[in-house]
N, C-alpha and C positions, 0 to 999 in steps of 0.2 A: 443398329449396327451389325454386317453380317456374319453367318457364322463362323467364317475363318478367318477373321481376323480374331475374334473372342479365343480359337485355339491357341493361335500364332503363341503370344507370351508361354504356352502352355508348353508345346513344340517345342520351342527355343529351350525354357528352362532342363527340358526332357535330353536335347542334345546336348547344351551345352553340359548341363551337369553329368549326360552319359563320356564324353570325353574327359570331364577331368575327372571321375572316378576310374579312368581307365587310363590317364596319362600318364603315373606312376609306374602302375603294374612293373614288375621286371624291370623297374628303372635305377634299381639298389636304392630304393628310398630309404635305406641306413644313413643316417645324419652323417655327411661329408666332414662333419669335423671327429667321427670317431676314427683316431690312428689308428687302431687296428686291424678297423676294415677296411681300410685306404694300405694300410701296409700290406693285407693279405692281396689286395685289388692287385698292387703295384707286383707282388710275386707272383700273381697269376699268371701278368701279363709277358713277365720275361719265363715264363714255367720254371720258375721256381717252387717245386712245389711241395717238398718240406717246410721250406719258410712259410708258404700261403696257409697249410693246415696249422701250422704253430700260431699263425696270424689269426686268423678266422675263428679257432677254435678260444684267442682271446676276446675276437669279438660278438662271437657266441655266447661266450660268461660274462661278460658286459652287458650283452643286450638280449637276451635270451629268446625274448617275441617276433626278431627281424625275422622273417621268413628268406633273407634276403642273404645275410649270412650263413645262413645253414645251406640254402641251397652252394653258395659258393666255396664253402667246409667239405659239401657231395662233391663237389666238380675236383677239388684237390684231392682228394681221399681215393677216389676214383682213376686220375692220371696216375696215380702211385700204384693201381692196381689193389688197392684194399676197399672190396667192395663191400661188405659188412659195415664199414664205419659208411661209404659214402651211401650205401641204400637209406642207414638210419637216418643222415642226414638229412637227404631228398623226402623221406616221410616226414621227419619232423617242419620241414621246410611246409610241405602240401598241407600239414594238419594246422600251419597256421593258417597258410592261404590256399585252399584247396585249389583257386582258381591261377597261380601260380607258372606263368608258361616256363621258364627256364627250370625251374624245377620239373616241372613232365618231361620237356626236352632231353633232358641231363639224363632222368630216372630209363628215360625208355633207351639211352644211347646204351645205359650201364647193364640194362637189361638184355639187349643184345652183343654187349661185351661177355655176360655170361650164356647164354644161349637161352635165354628164356622170350624167344619170341613174342605167344602170347601176348604176355605181362609189357613188351614193347610197344606190342599194337593196340592196348586197353589206355597209354598214353595217347598215343598219339588219335585214337577216337577223342578220348575225353580234351585234346588237344582242339581236334575241331568242331567241340560242342561252343570251347570256350572262343575261338575265332572265328563264330561265323557273323554276320556272311562272308568276310574278307578273310581267305586265309593270312594266318601272321608266319613271318619269318622264324619263328620257333617249329609252327604246324610243318615246314616247308623242309626244315632241318632232320626234323624227323623223319616226316615220310620219304626224306631222300637215304636217309641211313639205312633205315626197313628196307627201300627197292633194292639196296647194294647187297646189305645182308641176305636179301632171299635169294640176288647172284651167285654169289659165291656159296651159297647153302638150298642148292634145290632138291 
């Protein structure tokens, strides 16, 4: 048997396994049957930040191991200008899933809003590691936000 043919099943397993391992990441893996999580996402889509915080707090209480729920809770707090609560929620999302692309992007944006450029750049560097070799949307978004911040704050 040709050596390549022996490697093909292994390579296929690695490719498929790697793809399936990344397919759910940051795709809101919290069960869609979680009514509080769904209500929180609906409130976020409607930009109803107080309702989003209330619903995501319930979602986090019901499923404290969900990095997605913590991430969206942080997002809603950030939109209300509640940065301490926002940073705490993002930190928990990243503790639960250190490669959570959404949490890295959003905490980076929160750091820019609180004039902490170096910390935002550190999260961009993490996204560059996570999203290699092809840049992900979260990396592109945070890079654009940092570039805009630098333009406004030379």
